[in-house]
C-alpha positions in Angstrom: -30.6 91.4 -14.8 -30.2 90.1 -11.1 -26.4 88.6 -12.1 -25.4 91.7 -13.7 -27.0 93.9 -10.6 -24.9 91.9 -8.5 -22.5 92.2 -9.9 -22.3 95.6 -10.9 -23.8 97.2 -7.5 -21.0 95.0 -4.8 -19.5 96.8 -2.0 -22.6 99.6 -3.1 -25.5 97.0 -2.3 -25.4 93.7 -1.5 -29.0 92.8 -1.2 -31.2 92.0 -4.2 -34.3 91.1 -3.9 -36.7 89.4 -6.2 -40.4 89.2 -6.2 -41.9 86.5 -6.7 -45.2 88.6 -6.5 -44.1 89.5 -10.5 -41.7 86.8 -11.5 -44.2 83.6 -9.2 -41.9 80.8 -7.5 -40.3 79.1 -9.4 -38.8 82.1 -11.6 -38.4 83.8 -8.7 -36.0 80.3 -7.3 -34.2 80.5 -10.9 -33.2 84.6 -10.0 -32.0 83.4 -6.7 -29.5 80.9 -8.4 -28.5 83.5 -10.7 -27.5 86.9 -7.9 -30.6 87.6 -6.4 -30.1 86.7 -2.7 -33.4 87.9 -0.6 -36.8 85.9 -1.3 -38.6 89.1 -0.9 -42.0 88.1 1.4 -45.8 87.2 1.4 -47.9 91.5 1.2 -50.6 92.0 2.7 -53.5 93.0 0.4 -51.2 93.5 -2.4 -52.3 95.5 -5.6 -49.5 97.2 -7.6 -49.0 93.7 -9.1 -52.4 92.3 -9.9 -53.4 95.0 -11.7 -50.8 95.1 -13.5 -51.3 92.1 -14.9 -48.7 89.7 -12.4 -51.1 86.9 -11.5 -48.0 84.8 -9.3 -50.4 85.6 -6.0 -50.1 88.2 -2.8 -49.9 85.2 -0.1 -47.2 82.9 0.3 -47.3 80.8 3.9 -43.5 80.9 5.9 -43.4 77.2 5.7 -43.8 77.0 1.5 -41.3 79.3 1.9 -39.5 77.6 3.8 -39.9 74.5 1.1 -39.1 76.9 -1.6 -35.6 78.0 -0.6 -34.2 74.6 0.8 -35.3 73.2 -2.5 -32.3 75.3 -3.4 -30.0 73.9 -0.8 -30.1 77.8 1.4 -31.5 78.3 4.6 -34.4 79.8 4.8 -34.0 83.0 7.8 -35.7 85.9 8.3 -34.0 89.7 8.1 -34.8 92.7 9.3 -34.4 96.3 7.0 -30.8 96.8 7.5 -30.7 92.6 6.6 -29.9 91.5 10.3 -30.4 87.6 10.4 -33.1 87.8 13.2 -34.6 84.2 12.8 -33.2 81.4 11.0 -35.9 78.9 10.6 -34.3 75.3 10.8 -32.5 74.4 13.6 -27.9 75.2 12.4 -27.8 71.6 13.5 -29.2 70.3 10.3 -26.7 72.1 8.5 -22.7 71.9 9.1 -20.7 74.6 10.8 -19.2 75.6 7.6 -22.9 76.1 5.8 -24.3 78.2 8.7 -21.0 80.2 8.2 -20.9 80.1 4.6 -24.3 80.0 3.4 -26.7 81.8 0.7 -29.6 83.1 3.4 -32.8 83.7 1.7 
């Protein structure tokens, strides 16, 4: 679904978020390989997914998010609601110039 949405919505909607709260951490990593490009974030007092039966949790530390993203050979970055990068979470010196310019950010 994420891959198809990325193809069909390209140009209109360029960022597809995966909900690790609904899917769990490992399945959401797979979705990032299949078209999603936003890993979502930590929710405070999330009730809707939990009441619907989701068991993935509601809190993941920033360090855990970074580790999950780095496992997929992506560059963790904070963004605002309009998808402008606020802060890259790793020093750019850890990446080649081409990787930093062309990288998939999550």
